[in-house]
A tleap script that builds the chain and sets N, CA, C and O, in Angstrom:
source leaprc.protein.ff14SB
mol = sequence {
  NMET SER GLU ASP LYS ILE SER TRP GLN ALA
  LEU GLY ASN ASP GLN TYR CYS LEU SER GLY
  CYS LEU GLU ARG ASP THR VAL PRO ALA PHE
  TRP LEU ARG ARG LYS GLU TRP MET PRO ASP
  THR ASN LYS VAL SER LEU ASP LEU GLY GLY
  LEU SER ARG VAL ASP SER ALA GLY MET VAL
  MET LEU LEU HIE LEU HIE GLN GLN LEU SER
  SER ALA GLY CYS ASP PHE THR LEU LEU ASN
  VAL PRO GLU GLN LEU LYS THR LEU LEU ARG
  LEU SER HIE VAL GLU PRO ILE LEU ALA THR
  CYS MET CLYS
}
set mol.1.N position { -59.188 2.286 33.704 }
set mol.1.CA position { -59.627 2.006 32.661 }
set mol.1.C position { -58.669 2.308 31.675 }
set mol.1.O position { -57.995 3.336 31.746 }
set mol.2.N position { -58.556 1.507 30.778 }
set mol.2.CA position { -57.423 1.164 29.788 }
set mol.2.C position { -57.437 2.079 28.702 }
set mol.2.O position { -58.392 2.256 27.946 }
set mol.3.N position { -56.033 2.813 28.644 }
set mol.3.CA position { -56.028 3.848 27.636 }
set mol.3.C position { -55.718 3.229 26.167 }
set mol.3.O position { -55.768 3.935 25.160 }
set mol.4.N position { -55.479 2.207 26.142 }
set mol.4.CA position { -55.160 1.344 24.752 }
set mol.4.C position { -56.498 1.144 24.109 }
set mol.4.O position { -57.489 1.169 24.839 }
set mol.5.N position { -56.655 0.920 22.628 }
set mol.5.CA position { -57.870 0.903 21.987 }
set mol.5.C position { -57.346 -0.353 21.207 }
set mol.5.O position { -56.196 -0.760 21.038 }
set mol.6.N position { -58.642 -0.870 20.756 }
set mol.6.CA position { -58.504 -2.167 19.780 }
set mol.6.C position { -58.334 -1.377 18.438 }
set mol.6.O position { -58.803 -0.240 18.396 }
set mol.7.N position { -57.691 -1.897 17.323 }
set mol.7.CA position { -57.409 -1.467 16.198 }
set mol.7.C position { -57.841 -2.591 15.298 }
set mol.7.O position { -57.392 -3.734 15.395 }
set mol.8.N position { -58.588 -2.270 14.563 }
set mol.8.CA position { -58.959 -3.525 13.193 }
set mol.8.C position { -58.354 -2.747 11.957 }
set mol.8.O position { -58.542 -1.565 11.670 }
set mol.9.N position { -57.549 -3.725 11.259 }
set mol.9.CA position { -57.103 -2.888 9.935 }
set mol.9.C position { -57.181 -4.134 8.755 }
set mol.9.O position { -56.826 -5.289 8.987 }
set mol.10.N position { -57.609 -3.753 7.716 }
set mol.10.CA position { -57.761 -4.542 6.573 }
set mol.10.C position { -56.653 -4.341 5.825 }
set mol.10.O position { -56.244 -3.275 5.365 }
set mol.11.N position { -56.080 -5.685 5.706 }
set mol.11.CA position { -54.506 -5.854 4.840 }
set mol.11.C position { -54.865 -6.002 3.476 }
set mol.11.O position { -54.041 -5.635 2.638 }
set mol.12.N position { -56.036 -6.512 3.074 }
set mol.12.CA position { -56.282 -6.834 1.631 }
set mol.12.C position { -56.069 -8.168 1.445 }
set mol.12.O position { -55.256 -8.706 2.197 }
set mol.13.N position { -56.698 -8.921 0.488 }
set mol.13.CA position { -56.694 -10.134 0.368 }
set mol.13.C position { -57.133 -10.945 1.242 }
set mol.13.O position { -56.585 -12.034 1.413 }
set mol.14.N position { -58.163 -10.566 1.921 }
set mol.14.CA position { -59.064 -11.096 3.107 }
set mol.14.C position { -58.163 -11.235 4.324 }
set mol.14.O position { -58.424 -12.107 5.152 }
set mol.15.N position { -57.120 -10.431 4.482 }
set mol.15.CA position { -56.299 -10.448 5.569 }
set mol.15.C position { -56.585 -9.367 6.391 }
set mol.15.O position { -56.820 -8.307 5.809 }
set mol.16.N position { -56.618 -9.377 7.528 }
set mol.16.CA position { -57.055 -8.384 8.622 }
set mol.16.C position { -55.941 -8.507 9.748 }
set mol.16.O position { -55.376 -9.583 9.943 }
set mol.17.N position { -55.607 -7.222 10.574 }
set mol.17.CA position { -54.952 -7.254 11.606 }
set mol.17.C position { -55.626 -6.728 13.133 }
set mol.17.O position { -56.113 -5.598 13.130 }
set mol.18.N position { -55.650 -7.271 14.021 }
set mol.18.CA position { -56.067 -7.015 15.026 }
set mol.18.C position { -54.961 -6.434 16.029 }
set mol.18.O position { -53.942 -7.124 16.030 }
set mol.19.N position { -54.926 -5.348 16.864 }
set mol.19.CA position { -54.086 -4.701 17.408 }
set mol.19.C position { -54.703 -3.912 18.564 }
set mol.19.O position { -55.855 -3.478 18.542 }
set mol.20.N position { -53.707 -3.738 19.733 }
set mol.20.CA position { -53.852 -3.087 20.793 }
set mol.20.C position { -54.242 -3.964 22.050 }
set mol.20.O position { -53.767 -5.100 22.059 }
set mol.21.N position { -54.991 -3.614 23.044 }
set mol.21.CA position { -55.729 -4.419 23.999 }
set mol.21.C position { -56.948 -4.856 23.947 }
set mol.21.O position { -57.954 -4.196 23.687 }
set mol.22.N position { -56.868 -6.020 24.203 }
set mol.22.CA position { -58.389 -6.916 23.789 }
set mol.22.C position { -58.933 -7.306 25.267 }
set mol.22.O position { -58.731 -8.439 25.704 }
set mol.23.N position { -59.568 -6.417 25.953 }
set mol.23.CA position { -59.552 -6.594 27.398 }
set mol.23.C position { -61.003 -6.148 27.697 }
set mol.23.O position { -61.660 -5.817 26.711 }
set mol.24.N position { -61.637 -6.087 28.979 }
set mol.24.CA position { -62.935 -5.864 29.303 }
set mol.24.C position { -63.256 -4.290 29.142 }
set mol.24.O position { -64.377 -3.816 28.960 }
set mol.25.N position { -62.014 -3.561 29.249 }
set mol.25.CA position { -62.271 -2.248 29.153 }
set mol.25.C position { -62.391 -1.686 27.775 }
set mol.25.O position { -62.780 -0.543 27.535 }
set mol.26.N position { -62.013 -2.613 26.847 }
set mol.26.CA position { -62.137 -2.237 25.373 }
set mol.26.C position { -62.833 -2.881 24.343 }
set mol.26.O position { -62.953 -2.528 23.170 }
set mol.27.N position { -63.368 -4.072 25.037 }
set mol.27.CA position { -64.155 -5.071 23.873 }
set mol.27.C position { -65.318 -4.763 23.995 }
set mol.27.O position { -65.894 -5.040 22.942 }
set mol.28.N position { -66.154 -4.227 24.895 }
set mol.28.CA position { -67.777 -3.733 24.712 }
set mol.28.C position { -67.761 -2.853 23.663 }
set mol.28.O position { -68.208 -3.263 22.592 }
set mol.29.N position { -67.267 -1.527 23.748 }
set mol.29.CA position { -67.487 -0.789 22.707 }
set mol.29.C position { -67.135 -1.114 21.189 }
set mol.29.O position { -67.833 -0.877 20.203 }
set mol.30.N position { -65.860 -1.726 21.242 }
set mol.30.CA position { -65.645 -2.159 20.008 }
set mol.30.C position { -66.563 -3.237 19.254 }
set mol.30.O position { -66.795 -3.315 18.047 }
set mol.31.N position { -66.995 -4.005 20.252 }
set mol.31.CA position { -68.038 -4.860 19.618 }
set mol.31.C position { -69.440 -4.388 19.268 }
set mol.31.O position { -70.115 -4.935 18.396 }
set mol.32.N position { -69.771 -3.543 19.852 }
set mol.32.CA position { -70.940 -2.776 19.555 }
set mol.32.C position { -70.738 -2.100 18.159 }
set mol.32.O position { -71.678 -1.824 17.413 }
set mol.33.N position { -69.532 -1.879 17.899 }
set mol.33.CA position { -69.280 -1.198 16.455 }
set mol.33.C position { -68.899 -2.306 15.411 }
set mol.33.O position { -68.190 -1.944 14.471 }
set mol.34.N position { -69.277 -3.566 15.473 }
set mol.34.CA position { -68.845 -4.338 14.737 }
set mol.34.C position { -69.264 -4.184 13.340 }
set mol.34.O position { -68.536 -4.593 12.435 }
set mol.35.N position { -70.392 -3.618 13.107 }
set mol.35.CA position { -71.033 -3.452 11.528 }
set mol.35.C position { -69.921 -2.579 10.999 }
set mol.35.O position { -69.716 -2.673 9.789 }
set mol.36.N position { -69.208 -1.791 11.655 }
set mol.36.CA position { -68.042 -0.990 11.294 }
set mol.36.C position { -67.078 -1.872 10.455 }
set mol.36.O position { -66.939 -1.753 9.237 }
set mol.37.N position { -66.388 -2.825 11.284 }
set mol.37.CA position { -65.208 -3.576 10.994 }
set mol.37.C position { -65.639 -4.912 10.610 }
set mol.37.O position { -64.912 -5.353 9.720 }
set mol.38.N position { -66.443 -5.611 10.917 }
set mol.38.CA position { -66.934 -7.043 10.488 }
set mol.38.C position { -66.649 -7.459 8.850 }
set mol.38.O position { -67.251 -6.941 7.909 }
set mol.39.N position { -65.827 -8.280 8.752 }
set mol.39.CA position { -65.845 -8.490 7.224 }
set mol.39.C position { -67.021 -9.174 6.710 }
set mol.39.O position { -67.751 -9.819 7.462 }
set mol.40.N position { -67.282 -9.037 5.194 }
set mol.40.CA position { -68.429 -9.412 4.775 }
set mol.40.C position { -67.732 -10.326 3.366 }
set mol.40.O position { -67.939 -10.175 2.162 }
set mol.41.N position { -66.895 -11.246 4.061 }
set mol.41.CA position { -66.284 -12.218 2.792 }
set mol.41.C position { -66.575 -13.667 3.179 }
set mol.41.O position { -67.288 -13.904 4.155 }
set mol.42.N position { -66.042 -14.639 2.441 }
set mol.42.CA position { -66.024 -15.892 2.766 }
set mol.42.C position { -64.833 -16.468 3.102 }
set mol.42.O position { -64.672 -17.687 3.048 }
set mol.43.N position { -64.009 -15.725 3.434 }
set mol.43.CA position { -62.634 -15.959 4.162 }
set mol.43.C position { -62.007 -14.864 4.720 }
set mol.43.O position { -61.893 -13.730 4.256 }
set mol.44.N position { -61.506 -15.443 6.043 }
set mol.44.CA position { -60.984 -14.327 7.003 }
set mol.44.C position { -59.608 -14.550 7.695 }
set mol.44.O position { -59.612 -15.142 8.775 }
set mol.45.N position { -58.680 -14.215 7.276 }
set mol.45.CA position { -57.366 -14.694 8.219 }
set mol.45.C position { -57.088 -13.352 9.024 }
set mol.45.O position { -56.960 -12.301 8.395 }
set mol.46.N position { -57.002 -13.375 10.283 }
set mol.46.CA position { -56.849 -12.549 11.092 }
set mol.46.C position { -55.572 -12.716 11.881 }
set mol.46.O position { -55.347 -13.714 12.566 }
set mol.47.N position { -54.703 -11.639 11.746 }
set mol.47.CA position { -53.360 -11.621 12.532 }
set mol.47.C position { -53.610 -11.073 13.742 }
set mol.47.O position { -54.165 -9.982 13.864 }
set mol.48.N position { -53.172 -11.873 14.829 }
set mol.48.CA position { -53.260 -11.155 16.485 }
set mol.48.C position { -51.843 -10.902 16.897 }
set mol.48.O position { -51.605 -10.838 18.103 }
set mol.49.N position { -51.002 -10.771 16.142 }
set mol.49.CA position { -49.644 -10.425 16.698 }
set mol.49.C position { -49.424 -9.195 17.033 }
set mol.49.O position { -48.347 -8.950 17.575 }
set mol.50.N position { -50.280 -8.222 16.823 }
set mol.50.CA position { -50.240 -6.870 16.985 }
set mol.50.C position { -50.943 -6.553 18.640 }
set mol.50.O position { -50.834 -5.480 19.234 }
set mol.51.N position { -51.571 -7.626 19.090 }
set mol.51.CA position { -52.226 -7.520 20.605 }
set mol.51.C position { -51.188 -7.508 21.579 }
set mol.51.O position { -50.332 -8.391 21.634 }
set mol.52.N position { -51.248 -6.388 22.461 }
set mol.52.CA position { -50.167 -6.377 23.738 }
set mol.52.C position { -50.889 -7.140 24.953 }
set mol.52.O position { -50.248 -7.639 25.877 }
set mol.53.N position { -52.140 -7.177 24.868 }
set mol.53.CA position { -52.740 -7.820 26.158 }
set mol.53.C position { -54.253 -8.522 25.619 }
set mol.53.O position { -55.050 -7.943 24.881 }
set mol.54.N position { -54.410 -9.796 26.137 }
set mol.54.CA position { -55.786 -10.313 25.951 }
set mol.54.C position { -56.122 -10.804 27.295 }
set mol.54.O position { -55.304 -11.440 27.958 }
set mol.55.N position { -57.391 -10.506 27.746 }
set mol.55.CA position { -58.036 -11.253 28.828 }
set mol.55.C position { -59.200 -11.923 28.291 }
set mol.55.O position { -59.569 -12.056 27.124 }
set mol.56.N position { -59.751 -12.356 29.487 }
set mol.56.CA position { -61.080 -13.541 29.222 }
set mol.56.C position { -61.885 -12.727 28.428 }
set mol.56.O position { -62.228 -13.362 27.430 }
set mol.57.N position { -62.381 -11.481 28.441 }
set mol.57.CA position { -63.381 -10.614 27.371 }
set mol.57.C position { -62.877 -10.827 26.141 }
set mol.57.O position { -63.536 -11.384 25.263 }
set mol.58.N position { -61.627 -10.390 25.965 }
set mol.58.CA position { -61.090 -10.698 24.583 }
set mol.58.C position { -61.275 -11.996 23.984 }
set mol.58.O position { -61.705 -12.206 22.850 }
set mol.59.N position { -60.921 -12.837 24.826 }
set mol.59.CA position { -61.235 -14.259 24.451 }
set mol.59.C position { -62.699 -14.616 24.120 }
set mol.59.O position { -63.041 -15.443 23.275 }
set mol.60.N position { -63.429 -13.961 24.815 }
set mol.60.CA position { -64.726 -14.403 24.568 }
set mol.60.C position { -65.249 -13.647 23.065 }
set mol.60.O position { -65.913 -14.261 22.230 }
set mol.61.N position { -64.862 -12.372 22.922 }
set mol.61.CA position { -65.107 -11.993 21.825 }
set mol.61.C position { -64.508 -12.604 20.582 }
set mol.61.O position { -65.167 -12.773 19.556 }
set mol.62.N position { -63.421 -12.883 20.689 }
set mol.62.CA position { -62.846 -13.905 19.477 }
set mol.62.C position { -63.525 -15.074 19.311 }
set mol.62.O position { -63.411 -15.646 18.228 }
set mol.63.N position { -64.255 -15.577 20.223 }
set mol.63.CA position { -65.118 -16.688 20.201 }
set mol.63.C position { -66.130 -16.591 19.561 }
set mol.63.O position { -66.433 -17.443 18.727 }
set mol.64.N position { -66.976 -15.388 19.846 }
set mol.64.CA position { -68.419 -14.838 19.144 }
set mol.64.C position { -67.743 -14.618 17.634 }
set mol.64.O position { -68.360 -15.199 16.741 }
set mol.65.N position { -66.891 -14.071 17.333 }
set mol.65.CA position { -66.317 -13.553 15.984 }
set mol.65.C position { -66.250 -14.724 15.169 }
set mol.65.O position { -66.638 -14.714 14.000 }
set mol.66.N position { -65.739 -15.813 15.775 }
set mol.66.CA position { -65.684 -17.290 15.109 }
set mol.66.C position { -67.110 -17.779 15.028 }
set mol.66.O position { -67.397 -18.511 14.081 }
set mol.67.N position { -67.787 -17.545 15.675 }
set mol.67.CA position { -69.097 -18.383 15.660 }
set mol.67.C position { -69.778 -17.495 14.599 }
set mol.67.O position { -70.260 -18.067 13.622 }
set mol.68.N position { -69.865 -16.152 14.693 }
set mol.68.CA position { -70.608 -15.353 13.549 }
set mol.68.C position { -70.037 -15.567 12.263 }
set mol.68.O position { -70.815 -15.732 11.324 }
set mol.69.N position { -68.931 -15.590 12.081 }
set mol.69.CA position { -67.970 -15.786 10.812 }
set mol.69.C position { -68.519 -17.091 10.199 }
set mol.69.O position { -69.166 -17.173 9.155 }
set mol.70.N position { -68.151 -18.106 11.024 }
set mol.70.CA position { -68.367 -19.524 10.946 }
set mol.70.C position { -69.876 -19.924 10.395 }
set mol.70.O position { -70.120 -20.769 9.533 }
set mol.71.N position { -70.774 -19.147 11.074 }
set mol.71.CA position { -72.242 -19.414 10.959 }
set mol.71.C position { -72.753 -18.727 9.503 }
set mol.71.O position { -73.807 -19.013 8.936 }
set mol.72.N position { -71.755 -17.759 9.040 }
set mol.72.CA position { -72.106 -17.225 7.629 }
set mol.72.C position { -71.562 -18.158 6.665 }
set mol.72.O position { -72.104 -18.194 5.560 }
set mol.73.N position { -70.540 -18.949 6.911 }
set mol.73.CA position { -70.215 -19.984 5.999 }
set mol.73.C position { -68.688 -19.394 5.476 }
set mol.73.O position { -68.274 -19.550 4.327 }
set mol.74.N position { -68.038 -18.775 6.428 }
set mol.74.CA position { -66.665 -18.179 6.397 }
set mol.74.C position { -65.738 -19.014 6.944 }
set mol.74.O position { -65.830 -19.679 7.976 }
set mol.75.N position { -64.625 -18.906 5.987 }
set mol.75.CA position { -63.650 -19.668 6.341 }
set mol.75.C position { -62.493 -18.749 7.268 }
set mol.75.O position { -61.825 -17.863 6.734 }
set mol.76.N position { -62.376 -19.074 8.610 }
set mol.76.CA position { -61.912 -18.262 9.422 }
set mol.76.C position { -60.393 -18.702 9.901 }
set mol.76.O position { -60.241 -19.880 10.226 }
set mol.77.N position { -59.231 -17.780 9.960 }
set mol.77.CA position { -58.262 -18.355 10.615 }
set mol.77.C position { -57.662 -17.190 11.502 }
set mol.77.O position { -57.849 -15.979 11.382 }
set mol.78.N position { -56.939 -17.832 12.366 }
set mol.78.CA position { -56.279 -16.911 13.429 }
set mol.78.C position { -54.815 -17.307 13.277 }
set mol.78.O position { -54.366 -18.443 13.425 }
set mol.79.N position { -54.051 -16.070 12.920 }
set mol.79.CA position { -52.433 -16.179 13.004 }
set mol.79.C position { -51.824 -15.342 14.038 }
set mol.79.O position { -52.277 -14.291 14.490 }
set mol.80.N position { -50.850 -15.880 14.324 }
set mol.80.CA position { -49.668 -15.200 15.360 }
set mol.80.C position { -50.425 -15.144 16.532 }
set mol.80.O position { -50.368 -14.084 17.155 }
set mol.81.N position { -51.342 -16.331 17.114 }
set mol.81.CA position { -51.908 -16.092 18.303 }
set mol.81.C position { -51.235 -15.818 19.417 }
set mol.81.O position { -50.365 -16.677 19.560 }
set mol.82.N position { -51.221 -15.081 20.221 }
set mol.82.CA position { -50.276 -14.988 21.568 }
set mol.82.C position { -50.409 -15.846 22.558 }
set mol.82.O position { -51.545 -16.178 22.897 }
set mol.83.N position { -49.420 -16.304 23.127 }
set mol.83.CA position { -49.326 -17.244 24.304 }
set mol.83.C position { -50.476 -17.057 25.110 }
set mol.83.O position { -51.376 -17.895 25.180 }
set mol.84.N position { -50.469 -15.694 25.882 }
set mol.84.CA position { -51.549 -15.388 26.651 }
set mol.84.C position { -52.749 -15.799 26.464 }
set mol.84.O position { -53.470 -16.150 27.399 }
set mol.85.N position { -53.187 -15.807 24.979 }
set mol.85.CA position { -54.597 -16.150 24.616 }
set mol.85.C position { -54.553 -17.743 24.822 }
set mol.85.O position { -55.267 -18.322 25.639 }
set mol.86.N position { -53.531 -18.445 23.895 }
set mol.86.CA position { -53.454 -19.739 24.087 }
set mol.86.C position { -53.497 -20.325 25.451 }
set mol.86.O position { -53.925 -21.462 25.648 }
set mol.87.N position { -53.062 -19.566 26.373 }
set mol.87.CA position { -53.229 -20.183 27.780 }
set mol.87.C position { -54.439 -20.082 28.382 }
set mol.87.O position { -54.790 -21.066 29.034 }
set mol.88.N position { -55.416 -18.833 28.317 }
set mol.88.CA position { -56.670 -18.760 28.462 }
set mol.88.C position { -57.527 -19.527 27.915 }
set mol.88.O position { -58.598 -19.809 28.453 }
set mol.89.N position { -57.117 -20.003 26.654 }
set mol.89.CA position { -58.281 -21.012 25.832 }
set mol.89.C position { -58.150 -22.330 26.495 }
set mol.89.O position { -59.156 -23.026 26.633 }
set mol.90.N position { -56.726 -22.824 27.013 }
set mol.90.CA position { -56.629 -23.883 27.612 }
set mol.90.C position { -57.049 -23.902 28.856 }
set mol.90.O position { -57.713 -24.912 29.092 }
set mol.91.N position { -56.888 -22.970 30.012 }
set mol.91.CA position { -57.615 -23.008 31.104 }
set mol.91.C position { -59.106 -22.975 31.056 }
set mol.91.O position { -59.838 -23.677 31.753 }
set mol.92.N position { -59.479 -22.127 30.200 }
set mol.92.CA position { -60.996 -22.156 30.090 }
set mol.92.C position { -61.908 -23.428 29.293 }
set mol.92.O position { -63.118 -23.546 29.105 }
set mol.93.N position { -60.725 -24.310 28.923 }
set mol.93.CA position { -61.441 -25.672 28.315 }
set mol.93.C position { -62.162 -25.285 27.053 }
set mol.93.O position { -63.190 -25.886 26.741 }
set mol.94.N position { -61.657 -24.268 26.277 }
set mol.94.CA position { -62.409 -23.997 25.137 }
set mol.94.C position { -61.467 -23.893 23.971 }
set mol.94.O position { -61.875 -23.473 22.888 }
set mol.95.N position { -60.144 -24.285 24.166 }
set mol.95.CA position { -59.180 -24.303 23.123 }
set mol.95.C position { -59.688 -25.197 21.934 }
set mol.95.O position { -59.377 -24.854 20.793 }
set mol.96.N position { -60.407 -26.260 22.120 }
set mol.96.CA position { -60.823 -27.153 20.785 }
set mol.96.C position { -61.729 -26.346 19.905 }
set mol.96.O position { -61.682 -26.514 18.686 }
set mol.97.N position { -62.713 -25.310 20.552 }
set mol.97.CA position { -63.240 -24.396 19.629 }
set mol.97.C position { -62.630 -23.559 18.480 }
set mol.97.O position { -63.257 -23.153 17.501 }
set mol.98.N position { -61.291 -23.355 18.743 }
set mol.98.CA position { -60.487 -22.411 17.948 }
set mol.98.C position { -59.215 -22.921 17.425 }
set mol.98.O position { -58.436 -22.326 16.681 }
set mol.99.N position { -59.080 -24.401 18.037 }
set mol.99.CA position { -57.908 -25.014 17.512 }
set mol.99.C position { -57.864 -25.401 16.072 }
set mol.99.O position { -56.775 -25.644 15.553 }
set mol.100.N position { -58.901 -25.470 15.437 }
set mol.100.CA position { -58.983 -25.676 14.032 }
set mol.100.C position { -58.699 -24.547 13.182 }
set mol.100.O position { -58.384 -24.697 12.002 }
set mol.101.N position { -58.791 -23.502 13.701 }
set mol.101.CA position { -58.617 -22.268 12.858 }
set mol.101.C position { -57.296 -21.296 13.470 }
set mol.101.O position { -57.171 -20.113 13.154 }
set mol.102.N position { -56.465 -21.930 14.281 }
set mol.102.CA position { -55.196 -21.439 14.667 }
set mol.102.C position { -53.978 -22.032 13.794 }
set mol.102.O position { -53.721 -23.189 13.463 }
set mol.103.N position { -53.271 -20.708 13.524 }
set mol.103.CA position { -52.253 -21.218 12.354 }
set mol.103.C position { -50.831 -20.744 13.083 }
set mol.103.O position { -49.753 -20.944 12.522 }
savepdb mol mol.pdb
quit
């Protein structure tokens, strides 16, 4: 089991940072606590530059986050998307879902 945790940090001005390992060992507990960290704004810029590892569970979590925020009318942007995540998105044929929000 991974020792690394996921950290969600509010940077201000609707900007957030996600860091740590976004993987099958860390995602379930983090997602269950989403009421603690899920933004309630109409614009979210999420910097992924602090992620040290992303697996398919992390990718799915980001897809669900995108879905929830978009359904709520939120403008969602991903910044500094790691190459590992871009590769997973491409190999899973879901890249178009997040392509419009990746900067």
